[in-house]
C-alpha positions in Angstrom: -0.1 0.0 0.0 2.8 2.5 0.9 4.3 2.1 -2.5 1.3 3.6 -3.9 1.4 6.6 -1.5 4.8 7.5 -3.0 2.7 8.7 -5.9 -0.8 9.3 -4.4 0.2 11.5 -1.4 2.4 13.9 -3.6 -0.3 13.9 -6.3 -2.9 14.9 -3.7 -0.8 17.5 -2.0 0.2 19.0 -5.4 -3.4 19.0 -6.7 -4.6 20.8 -3.5 -1.6 23.2 -3.8 -2.6 23.9 -7.5 -6.2 24.5 -6.5 -5.0 26.8 -3.6 -3.0 28.7 -6.0 -5.6 29.0 -8.7 -8.3 29.9 -6.1 -5.9 32.4 -4.2 -6.6 30.8 -0.8 -3.4 32.3 0.7 -3.7 35.7 -1.0 -2.9 37.7 2.2 0.4 35.7 2.7 1.3 36.1 -0.9 0.7 39.7 -0.8 2.8 40.0 2.4 5.6 38.0 0.9 5.6 40.3 -2.2 5.8 43.3 -0.1 8.7 42.0 1.8 10.7 40.6 -1.2 10.1 43.6 -3.5 12.2 45.8 -1.2 15.2 44.1 -2.8 14.1 45.4 -6.2 15.2 49.0 -6.1 14.7 51.8 -8.5 17.4 54.2 -9.7 17.3 57.8 -8.9 15.8 59.5 -11.9 16.8 63.2 -12.3 14.5 63.9 -15.1 11.3 63.8 -13.1 9.9 66.6 -11.0 6.7 66.6 -8.9 5.1 70.0 -8.8 3.0 69.7 -5.5 -0.2 71.5 -4.7 0.9 71.8 -1.0 -0.1 73.7 2.1 2.4 76.6 1.1 0.6 77.0 -2.3 -2.8 77.0 -0.7 -1.8 79.7 1.7 -0.4 81.9 -1.1 -2.9 81.1 -3.8 -6.0 80.7 -1.7 -8.5 78.0 -1.1 -8.9 75.0 -3.4 -10.1 74.9 -6.2 -8.2 77.6 -7.8 -9.3 79.4 -10.9 -8.3 77.7 -14.2 -6.4 80.8 -15.2 -3.9 79.8 -12.4 -3.3 76.3 -14.1 -3.0 78.1 -17.4 -0.2 80.3 -16.0 1.5 77.2 -14.6 1.4 75.5 -18.0 2.8 78.7 -19.6 5.5 79.0 -17.0 6.6 75.3 -17.3 6.4 75.5 -21.2 8.6 78.3 -21.1 11.1 76.5 -19.0 11.4 73.8 -21.8 9.9 70.7 -19.9 9.3 67.5 -21.9 5.7 66.8 -20.6 3.4 68.0 -18.1 1.1 65.5 -16.3 -1.7 67.6 -14.8 -3.5 65.4 -12.4 -6.4 67.7 -11.7 -9.9 66.9 -12.8 -11.7 69.4 -15.1 -14.9 67.4 -15.6 -17.3 70.6 -15.6 -17.1 74.1 -17.2 -16.1 76.8 -14.7 -19.2 78.4 -13.4 -17.9 81.5 -12.0 -15.3 82.3 -14.7 -16.1 80.8 -18.2 -13.3 82.8 -19.7 -10.8 80.7 -17.5 -11.7 77.6 -19.5 -10.8 79.5 -22.8 -7.4 80.5 -21.3 -6.7 77.0 -20.1 -7.6 75.6 -23.5 -5.2 78.1 -25.2 -2.4 77.1 -22.7 -2.9 73.4 -23.4 -3.0 73.8 -27.2 0.0 76.0 -27.2 2.0 73.6 -25.1 0.8 70.4 -26.6 2.7 68.6 -23.8 -0.1 68.4 -21.2 -1.7 65.0 -20.3 -5.0 65.1 -18.4 -6.6 62.5 -16.3 -9.8 60.5 -16.7 -11.6 59.2 -13.6 -14.3 56.6 -13.1 -17.1 57.1 -10.6 -20.6 55.7 -9.8 -23.6 57.9 -10.6 -25.1 56.8 -7.2 -24.7 54.1 -4.6 -24.7 50.8 -6.5 -25.4 52.7 -9.8 -23.8 52.6 -13.1 -20.1 53.2 -13.5 -19.2 56.1 -15.8 -16.2 57.6 -17.1 -15.4 61.2 -16.2 -13.1 63.0 -18.8 -12.2 66.7 -18.8 -14.6 68.9 -20.6 -14.6 68.7 -24.3 -12.7 71.9 -25.1 -9.9 70.8 -22.6 -9.9 67.1 -23.8 -9.4 68.2 -27.5 -6.6 70.6 -26.6 -4.6 68.2 -24.3 -1.8 66.1 -25.8 -3.2 63.1 -24.4 -5.8 61.6 -21.9 -5.2 58.7 -19.5 -7.1 57.0 -16.7 -5.7 57.7 -13.2 -6.9 54.5 -11.5 -4.6 52.7 -9.2 -5.5 49.2 -8.3 -5.9 48.6 -4.6 -6.3 45.0 -3.4 -8.4 43.3 -0.7 -6.1 44.3 2.1 -6.4 47.9 1.0 -2.8 48.2 -0.3 -2.4 49.7 -3.6 0.5 47.7 -5.3 -0.6 47.1 -8.9 -1.9 48.9 -11.9 -3.8 48.1 -15.1 -2.1 50.0 -18.0 -5.4 49.8 -20.0 -8.8 50.4 -18.6 -12.2 51.8 -19.7 -16.0 51.5 -19.7 -17.1 49.1 -22.5 -13.5 48.4 -23.7 -10.1 48.9 -22.1 -9.3 51.8 -24.4 -7.8 54.4 -22.1 -4.1 54.0 -21.3 -3.0 54.8 -17.9 -2.0 58.4 -17.1 1.6 57.6 -16.7 1.7 55.4 -19.7 0.3 58.4 -21.8 3.2 60.4 -20.4 5.7 57.7 -21.3 4.3 57.6 -25.0 4.5 61.4 -25.2 7.9 61.6 -23.9 9.5 58.6 -25.7 7.4 58.5 -28.7 7.3 54.7 -28.7 3.6 54.3 -28.5 3.5 51.2 -26.2 -0.1 51.2 -26.6 0.0 50.3 -30.3 1.8 47.0 -29.9 0.7 44.5 -27.4 4.2 42.8 -27.7 5.8 46.0 -26.2 3.1 46.7 -23.6 4.2 44.9 -20.3 1.7 43.1 -18.1 -0.7 40.1 -17.9 -3.5 40.2 -20.5 -7.0 40.0 -19.7 -9.1 37.0 -20.9 -10.7 37.0 -24.2 -14.1 38.9 -24.2 -16.5 37.9 -27.0 -19.1 40.5 -26.3 -18.2 43.9 -24.5 -20.9 45.4 -22.4 -21.1 49.2 -22.5 -22.2 49.1 -18.7 -19.0 47.4 -17.4 -15.4 48.4 -16.7 -12.8 46.4 -18.6 -9.0 46.2 -17.6 -6.0 44.8 -19.4 -2.2 44.6 -18.9 -2.0 44.0 -15.2 1.4 44.7 -13.6 2.7 44.9 -10.0 4.7 47.8 -9.2 8.1 48.3 -7.7 8.0 50.6 -4.7 10.7 52.2 -2.6 10.3 53.7 0.8 12.3 57.0 0.1 11.7 58.6 -3.3 14.5 60.6 -4.9 12.2 62.5 -7.0 12.5 66.2 -6.7 9.3 67.9 -5.4 8.6 71.6 -6.0 5.9 73.9 -4.7 3.2 74.9 -7.2 3.3 78.6 -5.9 7.1 78.7 -6.2 6.8 77.9 -10.0 4.2 80.6 -10.5 6.3 83.2 -8.4 9.3 82.3 -10.5 11.3 81.2 -7.5 12.6 78.1 -9.3 15.2 78.6 -11.9 14.2 77.6 -15.3 17.3 75.5 -15.9 16.1 73.1 -13.1 13.0 72.2 -15.1 14.5 72.1 -18.5 13.9 68.7 -20.2 12.1 67.4 -17.3 8.8 65.5 -17.1 6.7 67.3 -14.6 3.9 65.7 -12.6 1.5 68.2 -11.1 -0.9 67.1 -8.4 -2.1 67.7 -4.9 0.0 66.8 -1.8 -1.7 69.0 0.7 -3.9 67.5 3.4 -7.7 67.4 2.6 -6.9 68.0 -1.1 -4.8 65.0 -2.3 -5.8 61.3 -2.6 -3.7 59.5 -0.3 -2.9 55.8 -1.0 -1.6 52.9 1.1 1.3 51.2 -0.7 4.0 48.7 0.3 6.3 51.6 0.8 4.0 53.6 3.1 1.3 56.2 2.5 1.7 58.2 -0.8 -0.2 60.9 -2.5 -1.6 59.8 -5.7 0.6 62.1 -7.8 3.7 60.5 -6.3 2.3 57.0 -7.1 1.7 58.1 -10.8 5.4 59.4 -11.0 6.5 56.1 -9.6 4.5 54.2 -12.2 6.2 56.3 -14.9 9.6 55.4 -13.4 8.7 51.8 -13.5 7.9 52.1 -17.1 11.1 53.9 -18.1 13.3 51.6 -16.1 11.4 48.6 -17.2 10.5 47.6 -13.7 7.0 46.6 -14.1 6.6 43.1 -12.4 4.8 40.5 -14.4 2.6 38.1 -12.5 1.6 34.9 -14.3 -2.0 33.9 -14.6 -3.4 31.8 -11.8 -3.7 28.9 -14.1 0.0 29.2 -15.0 1.0 29.6 -11.4 -1.1 26.6 -10.3 0.5 24.5 -13.0 4.1 25.5 -12.0 3.3 24.8 -8.2 1.7 21.4 -9.2 4.6 20.3 -11.4 7.3 21.4 -8.9 5.6 20.1 -5.8 4.9 16.8 -7.5 8.5 16.3 -8.6 9.9 17.3 -5.3 7.5 15.4 -3.2 7.8 12.1 -5.2 11.6 12.4 -4.8 11.3 13.3 -1.1 9.1 10.2 -0.4 12.0 8.0 -1.0 14.3 9.7 1.5 15.1 8.7 5.0 13.4 10.9 7.8 16.6 12.7 8.5 17.4 13.4 4.7 13.8 14.3 4.3 13.9 17.1 6.9 17.2 18.4 5.6 15.9 18.4 2.0 12.6 20.1 3.1 14.4 23.0 4.8 17.0 23.5 1.9 14.3 23.4 -0.8 11.9 25.8 1.0 14.9 28.3 1.5 15.9 27.8 -2.1 12.3 28.5 -3.3 12.4 31.9 -1.5 15.8 32.6 -3.0 14.5 31.7 -6.6 11.4 33.8 -6.2 13.7 36.8 -5.1 16.0 36.3 -8.0 13.1 36.1 -10.5 11.6 39.3 -9.0 14.8 41.4 -9.1 16.4 40.2 -12.4 13.6 39.2 -14.5 10.6 41.2 -13.0 8.6 38.0 -12.6 6.6 37.4 -9.5 6.0 33.7 -8.8 5.0 33.6 -5.1 6.8 30.8 -3.1 4.0 30.8 -0.4 1.9 27.9 -1.5 5.0 25.9 -2.6 6.7 26.4 0.7 3.5 25.7 2.8 2.6 22.5 1.2 6.3 21.4 0.9 6.5 21.8 4.7 3.2 20.2 5.1 4.5 17.0 3.4 7.2 16.4 6.0 5.0 15.8 9.1 2.3 14.1 7.0 4.6 11.7 5.3 6.5 11.1 8.6 3.2 10.3 10.3 2.1 8.0 7.5 5.3 6.1 7.4 5.1 5.6 11.2 1.5 4.7 11.0 2.1 2.1 8.2 5.0 0.6 10.3 2.7 0.3 13.3 0.0 -1.3 11.2 2.3 -3.6 9.8 3.4 -4.7 13.2 -0.4 -5.0 14.1 -1.1 -7.1 11.0 1.8 -9.4 11.7 0.1 -10.1 15.1 -2.9 -11.7 13.1 -1.2 -13.8 10.5 1.4 -16.5 10.2 3.0 -18.2 7.3 3.1 -22.0 7.8 6.3 -24.0 7.1 4.6 -27.2 5.9 3.2 -26.9 2.4 0.7 -29.6 3.2 -1.2 -27.6 5.9 -4.1 -25.3 5.5 -2.1 -22.4 7.0 0.3 -22.6 4.1 -2.4 -21.3 1.8 -3.7 -18.4 3.6 -2.6 -15.7 5.9 -5.8 -15.6 7.9 -5.5 -18.8 9.9 -9.0 -18.9 11.3 -11.5 -17.0 13.3 -12.3 -18.3 16.9 -15.0 -17.6 19.5 -12.1 -17.0 21.9 -9.1 -14.9 21.8 -5.7 -16.4 21.2 -4.7 -15.8 24.8 -8.0 -17.4 25.9 -7.4 -20.4 23.8 -4.0 -20.9 25.4 -5.6 -20.8 28.7 -8.6 -23.0 27.7 -6.5 -25.6 26.1 -3.3 -25.7 28.1 -4.1 -23.7 31.1 -1.4 -21.1 30.4 -2.8 -17.6 29.9 -1.4 -15.2 27.3 -3.9 -12.4 27.5 -2.9 -11.6 31.1 0.6 -10.7 30.3 1.2 -6.9 29.7 3.5 -5.8 27.1 6.6 -4.0 28.5 7.6 -0.4 27.4 5.8 2.9 27.4 6.3 3.7 23.6 3.7 2.4 21.2 6.1 0.8 18.8 7.9 -1.0 21.6 4.7 -2.3 23.1 3.4 -3.4 19.7 6.7 -5.5 19.1 6.1 -7.2 22.6 2.5 -7.8 21.7 3.7 -9.4 18.4 6.0 -11.7 20.3 3.1 -12.9 22.6 0.7 -13.3 19.6 2.9 -15.6 17.8 2.4 -18.1 20.6 -1.4 -17.8 20.5 -1.5 -17.8 16.6 0.5 -21.1 16.6 -2.2 -22.6 19.1 -5.0 -21.3 16.9 -3.4 -22.7 13.8 -3.0 -26.1 15.4 -6.7 -25.9 16.6 -7.9 -25.3 13.1 -5.8 -27.9 11.4 -6.7 -30.6 13.9 -10.4 -29.7 13.9 -10.6 -29.9 10.1 -8.7 -33.3 10.2 -11.0 -34.9 12.6 -14.3 -33.4 11.2 -17.1 -35.8 10.8 -17.6 -34.9 7.1 -15.2 -35.4 4.3 -13.5 -32.0 3.6 -11.4 -31.4 0.4 -9.6 -28.0 -0.3 -8.2 -27.3 -3.8 -6.2 -24.1 -4.9 -6.9 -21.9 -7.7 -5.1 -24.2 -10.1 -7.5 -27.0 -9.0 -4.7 -28.8 -7.1 -5.4 -30.7 -3.9 -3.9 -28.9 -0.8 -5.9 -30.3 2.0 -8.1 -33.3 2.8 -9.1 -34.5 6.4 -9.0 -38.1 7.5 -12.6 -38.9 6.6 -12.0 -37.7 3.0 -8.9 -39.9 2.7 -10.8 -43.1 3.8 -13.9 -42.1 1.8 -12.5 -41.0 -1.5 -9.0 -42.4 -1.6 -7.7 -39.9 -4.2 -4.7 -41.3 -6.0 -1.7 -39.5 -7.6 1.1 -37.3 -6.1 -1.0 -34.2 -7.0 -4.7 -35.0 -7.5 -6.8 -32.3 -9.4 -10.3 -31.3 -8.9 -11.3 -32.8 -12.1 -10.2 -36.3 -11.1 -13.2 -36.6 -8.8 -15.3 -37.3 -11.8 -13.6 -40.6 -12.3 -15.4 -42.3 -9.4 -18.4 -40.1 -8.7 -21.7 -40.5 -10.5 -23.8 -37.3 -10.4 -27.5 -37.5 -10.2 -29.7 -35.6 -12.6 -28.4 -33.5 -15.5 -25.5 -32.3 -13.5 -22.0 -32.3 -15.3 -18.9 -32.4 -13.2 -16.9 -30.2 -15.8 -19.7 -27.6 -15.6 -19.6 -27.7 -11.7 -15.8 -27.2 -11.8 -16.2 -24.2 -14.2 -18.9 -22.8 -11.9 -16.7 -23.2 -8.9 -13.8 -21.4 -10.7 -15.9 -18.5 -12.1 -18.2 -17.5 -9.2 -18.6 -17.7 -5.4 -22.2 -19.2 -5.7 -22.5 -22.3 -3.6 -23.2 -25.5 -5.3 -25.3 -28.4 -4.0 -25.5 -31.7 -5.9 -26.1 -35.4 -5.2 -23.8 -38.1 -6.3 -23.2 -41.7 -5.9 -19.8 -43.3 -4.9 -19.4 -46.8 -6.4 -17.5 -49.2 -4.3 -16.8 -52.9 -5.0 -19.3 -54.2 -2.6 -21.6 -51.1 -1.9 -22.9 -47.8 -3.4 -22.7 -44.7 -1.2 -25.1 -41.8 -1.6 -23.4 -38.4 -1.2 -24.4 -34.8 -0.9 -21.7 -32.5 -2.2 -21.6 -28.8 -1.1 -18.9 -26.5 -2.5 -18.0 -22.9 -3.2 -15.1 -20.7 -4.4 -13.7 -18.6 -1.6 -11.7 -15.6 -2.2 -9.1 -15.0 0.3 -6.0 -12.8 1.0 -2.6 -13.9 1.6 0.8 -12.3 2.3 3.3 -12.4 -0.5 7.1 -12.4 -0.2 7.3 -8.6 0.0 4.5 -8.6 2.6 2.1 -6.9 0.4 -1.6 -8.3 0.2 -2.2 -10.6 -2.6 -5.6 -12.2 -3.7 -5.9 -16.0 -4.1 -8.8 -18.4 -4.2 -9.6 -21.9 -2.8 -12.3 -24.4 -3.6 -13.9 -25.9 -0.5 -15.9 -29.2 -1.0 -17.7 -31.1 1.7 -19.0 -34.6 1.2 -21.9 -35.9 3.4 -22.7 -39.5 3.5 -26.5 -39.7 3.2 -26.9 -43.4 2.5 -28.5 -44.2 5.8 -30.8 -41.2 5.5 -31.8 -42.3 1.9 -32.5 -45.9 3.1 -34.5 -44.5 6.0 -36.5 -42.3 3.4 -37.1 -45.3 1.3 -38.4 -47.2 4.2 -40.7 -44.6 5.3 -42.1 -44.3 1.7 -42.7 -47.9 1.5 -44.5 -48.0 4.9 -46.6 -45.0 3.9 -47.6 -46.6 0.7 -48.5 -49.8 2.3 -50.6 -48.2 5.1 -52.3 -46.1 2.6 -53.0 -49.1 0.4 -54.2 -51.1 3.4 -56.5 -48.3 4.4 -57.9 -47.7 1.0 -58.8 -51.3 0.0 -61.2 -52.0 2.9 -62.6 -48.5 2.8 -63.5 -49.2 -0.8 -65.1 -52.5 0.0 -67.1 -50.9 2.9 -68.4 -48.2 0.5 -69.4 -50.8 -2.1 -71.2 -52.9 0.4 -73.2 -50.1 2.0 -74.2 -48.5 -1.3 -75.3 -51.9 -2.6 -77.3 -52.6 0.6 -79.0 -49.2 0.4 -80.0 -49.6 -3.1 -81.3 -53.2 -3.0 -82.7 -53.7 0.4 -85.8 -52.5 2.1 -84.5 -50.9 5.2 -86.1 -49.2 8.0 -85.5 -45.5 8.6 -83.1 -46.2 11.4 -81.1 -48.7 9.5 -81.0 -46.6 6.4 -79.7 -43.6 8.5 -77.0 -45.9 10.1 -75.9 -47.2 6.5 -75.8 -43.6 5.4 -73.5 -42.6 8.3 -71.3 -45.6 7.5 -71.0 -44.5 3.9 -70.2 -40.8 4.9 -67.4 -41.9 7.4 -65.9 -44.4 4.9 -65.9 -41.8 2.1 -64.3 -39.3 4.5 -61.5 -41.7 5.5 -61.1 -42.8 1.8 -60.7 -39.1 0.9 -58.0 -38.7 3.7 -56.2 -41.8 2.3 -56.3 -40.4 -1.2 -55.1 -37.1 0.0 -52.2 -38.8 1.9 -51.1 -40.7 -1.2 -51.4 -37.6 -3.4 -49.3 -35.5 -0.9 -46.7 -38.3 -0.6 -46.3 -38.3 -4.3 -45.9 -34.6 -4.4 -43.3 -34.7 -1.5 -41.2 -37.4 -3.2 -41.5 -36.3 -6.8 -38.0 -35.9 -8.6 -37.5 -33.0 -11.0 -35.8 -35.5 -13.4 -39.1 -37.0 -14.0 -40.8 -33.7 -15.2 -42.0 -33.5 -18.8 -42.8 -30.7 -21.1 -46.5 -29.9 -20.5 -49.2 -27.6 -22.0 -50.5 -25.6 -19.1 -53.6 -24.8 -21.2 -54.5 -28.4 -21.4 -53.9 -28.9 -17.6 -56.2 -26.0 -16.8 -58.8 -27.1 -19.2 -59.0 -30.7 -17.4 -59.2 -29.1 -14.0 -61.8 -26.7 -15.3 -64.0 -29.5 -16.7 -64.0 -31.5 -13.4 -64.7 -28.4 -11.4 -67.8 -27.5 -13.5 -69.3 -31.0 -12.5 -68.6 -30.3 -8.9 -70.3 -26.9 -9.1 -73.6 -28.1 -10.4 -74.8 -29.1 -7.0 -74.6 -25.5 -5.7 -75.5 -23.8 -9.0 -72.2 -22.2 -9.1 -70.8 -20.9 -12.4 -67.2 -21.8 -13.2 -65.5 -19.6 -15.9 -61.9 -19.6 -17.3 -60.1 -16.7 -18.7 -57.2 -18.0 -21.0 -54.3 -15.9 -22.3 -53.0 -15.8 -25.9 -49.5 -16.9 -25.0 -48.3 -20.5 -25.1 -47.8 -21.9 -21.6 -45.2 -24.8 -21.8 -43.9 -25.8 -18.5 -41.6 -28.6 -17.2 -43.7 -30.5 -14.7 -45.7 -33.5 -13.6 -49.0 -32.8 -15.3 -51.1 -35.1 -13.0 -49.8 -33.2 -9.9 -50.4 -29.8 -11.4 -53.9 -30.9 -12.4 -54.7 -32.2 -9.1 -53.4 -28.9 -7.4 -55.8 -26.8 -9.7 -58.7 -29.1 -9.0 -58.0 -28.6 -5.1 -58.0 -24.9 -5.6 -61.3 -24.9 -7.6 -62.9 -27.5 -5.2 -61.9 -25.3 -2.2 -63.4 -22.2 -3.8 -66.8 -24.0 -4.7 -66.9 -25.6 -1.3 -66.9 -22.1 0.5 -68.7 -20.1 -2.2 -72.4 -19.3 -1.8 -74.9 -20.8 -4.2 -75.4 -19.0 -7.4 -72.0 -17.3 -7.3 -69.1 -17.5 -9.7 -65.7 -19.0 -9.5 -63.1 -17.7 -11.9 -59.9 -19.5 -13.2 -57.7 -16.9 -14.9 -54.3 -17.6 -16.7 -51.8 -15.2 -17.4 -47.9 -14.7 -17.7 -45.9 -12.6 -15.2 -42.4 -11.1 -15.3 -40.3 -12.9 -12.9 -39.4 -11.3 -9.5 -36.4 -11.8 -7.5 -38.3 -13.4 -4.7 -41.9 -14.7 -4.2 -43.0 -15.0 -0.6 -39.2 -15.4 0.5 -38.7 -18.5 -1.9 -36.1 -18.1 -4.6 -37.4 -18.5 -8.2 -35.5 -20.4 -10.9 -33.6 -18.6 -13.6 -36.5 -18.5 -16.2 -37.3 -14.9 -17.3 -41.1 -15.4 -17.0 -43.8 -17.1 -14.9 -47.2 -18.6 -15.6 -49.9 -17.5 -13.2 -53.2 -19.4 -12.5 -55.5 -17.3 -10.2 -58.5 -18.8 -8.7 -60.9 -16.2 -7.6 -64.2 -16.9 -5.4 -67.0 -15.0 -3.9 -66.9 -16.8 -0.5 -66.6 -15.3 2.9 -62.8 -14.7 2.5 -60.0 -15.4 5.0 -58.6 -12.9 7.5 -55.1 -11.8 6.7 -54.0 -13.0 10.1 -55.1 -16.6 9.2 -53.7 -16.7 5.6 -50.4 -18.2 6.5 -52.0 -21.0 8.4 -54.2 -22.5 5.6 -51.3 -23.9 3.8 -50.2 -25.9 6.8 -50.8 -29.7 7.0 -54.2 -30.6 8.7 -55.1 -26.9 8.9 -58.9 -26.0 8.7 -60.6 -23.0 9.7 -62.9 -23.2 12.9 -65.9 -21.6 11.3 -65.9 -24.3 8.6 -65.1 -27.3 10.9 -68.4 -28.8 10.0 -67.4 -29.3 6.3 -65.8 -32.5 5.3 -62.0 -32.7 4.5 -58.7 -33.6 6.0 -57.1 -30.3 5.8 -54.5 -31.5 3.3 -55.8 -29.9 0.1 -54.1 -26.5 0.4 -51.0 -28.1 1.9 -50.7 -30.3 -1.1 -51.0 -27.3 -3.5 -48.2 -25.6 -1.6 -46.1 -28.7 -1.8 -46.6 -29.1 -5.6 -45.8 -25.4 -6.2 -42.5 -25.7 -4.2 -41.5 -28.9 -5.9 -42.0 -27.2 -9.2 -40.0 -24.1 -8.1 -43.1 -22.0 -8.0 -45.2 -20.6 -5.2 -48.9 -20.1 -4.1 -50.2 -16.9 -2.6 -53.4 -15.9 -1.0 -55.2 -12.4 -1.0 -58.5 -11.0 -0.6 -60.5 -9.7 -3.6 -63.1 -7.0 -4.4 -66.0 -9.5 -4.0 -65.0 -10.3 -0.3 -63.8 -13.7 -1.1 -60.3 -15.1 -1.7 -57.8 -15.2 -4.5 -55.4 -18.0 -4.8 -52.5 -17.3 -7.1 -50.6 -20.4 -8.3 -47.2 -19.6 -10.2 -44.4 -21.6 -11.7 -41.7 -20.9 -14.2 -42.4 -21.2 -17.9 -40.1 -23.5 -19.9 -37.4 -21.9 -22.1 -38.3 -24.4 -24.9 
């Protein structure tokens, strides 16, 4: 079993790890690990980036926010005169100026003249849980700006902003990020135009874009540093010409708010930052090619699965000490590899899932190995391998099951108790080994008990292996069967056994080999001076035995028992002869008595008293003659052999019974009808017994039905059921059914099982003639023909007897 765990457990852990990677189960830990490891990935100090901050000093000089757009126009003009490369003005102009419309015109002119200004686009909800819309600058400013870009920074579940989508928009991801627009303006490479140049993880394929939803593309993690080297200048200082123009020449200027209450503060791995500083950092990531690519969850899951599966399968063959050392080294190496990938290749493959499940494998695998070792010792307590190939214990690892424990067997048989001895040691493995030593003694006692019991059994027992070779026979089988040859086979039994009926020994052997079904056949063993009747029972038993490598392996044995029933058969024949003799001796004088009384009544002039006496004699004699006849018929039914059955037409049998029943019904003016079916009803049966059974059912119905009523005999076919009244039916696929329906008083449900018993008659009808054998005879005939008889009520208040037996396959 443990050899399969070398594959199964690593495969299971790797699969769960892949699922965890794909479903982001450890998202918080992965984010924490990124924040820690990305600190090794630093940005170089860029001297061509300047932040013009709308700070507290500017607010105190220029007044409360928002300022007139004339102020922003002046700033643009100042910066343009200083020879800057680009101006990223992170201020939203979503509505025309209400107080100074002319200011919009001035700002438009400044934007158009400069042709270096990038303006932001924001996304906002129309209301709570409402539609998401794009909020661009007013049209005159949008047309005058050099470029537009969305200013959205992606903040994750923990509230930390550490990633960005370079493309985003409502309906389609058509807007570049604010910083990407600056990059394209400054460097003229137009990263947006080529998917091969634009960094980041692409979004999945969208077949039909919705104008109501926001779409994002080119996902990137950002490289942060706690202390930015970017130059920050005050907005007011630029307007007041306090900053030399040479300081701004050829610079990329990011203009935005940093004053408290004005700026949008963001939590990042490097601390809290204003939005304008984050935008400048995104631009710096772009120009230094420091955007961090994160593989898709499916790719990360596949990588984790393959790595874990390979490492864990290799680790499963290591000793415990090397396993611990390898786990520590591999976990540390995975952290190092992730850091190297992050710093040198800008790829973030989180080591969290790999390390967690790698570390989980060590205690789990160690526990399983220890558990299997202990279980092996426990299993060793319960099995033994015999040294003698001629013993039963040599063919199976499960020696026997006993009603007493091995320790009790030792005490019961030899007076020495093993169960009272306590195993020494406090540790479970030590105690298990001690118990194993003790159990070996009890196991040997149990093995000898089983072997000796089988050897002295009062029935002949033979056991063959899966190759039909003899492996055990007890003493009685040796004296009874006297198998010859060094290695007798199961098929050799056919040479001196004569099977009764249509049974074929080769077919029985095949059945024993192919299934676990029990066989039951009768046979005759011919001896020189006598013939022995045997009942053979056998079955194929599937067992488990230990192989050389101690793993469990399946094997089979064929167990046969031979019971000598010669004396039982002789006793049955004597009983049959005696019953036939008694029945004949009863029947002959009763027939004579009936003949004499009827002759006397018909020919002699008798007084009323004598005539009544002779009538009573006739009645009693008839009743006893009926009883003798019933006993004879019942005896025939009980001893009938299925080998004597012949193919019969059940329609003809039913017609004969119907004709006789019509004659019986005339006295009570009862109408007997028959409903036939269109199907052929051929059965393997004794036709005389079936006819007598149907006559008994019809006679019973006529006897208990009121005058001028109707008795119905209905024939039909039924689909075979698995069980009928707890009796197994033969393997025919259909049954023939003969239902006798009367309009009599019916039989209560509580009494229905009793009516089929021998000599059973209902007390309410005790005055009626009869021996109480009719329905028992019907039950016996049904059983001997592998059928059944059932009783139920009907809509007329009477009884319905349903006689069923299997149809022939002919």
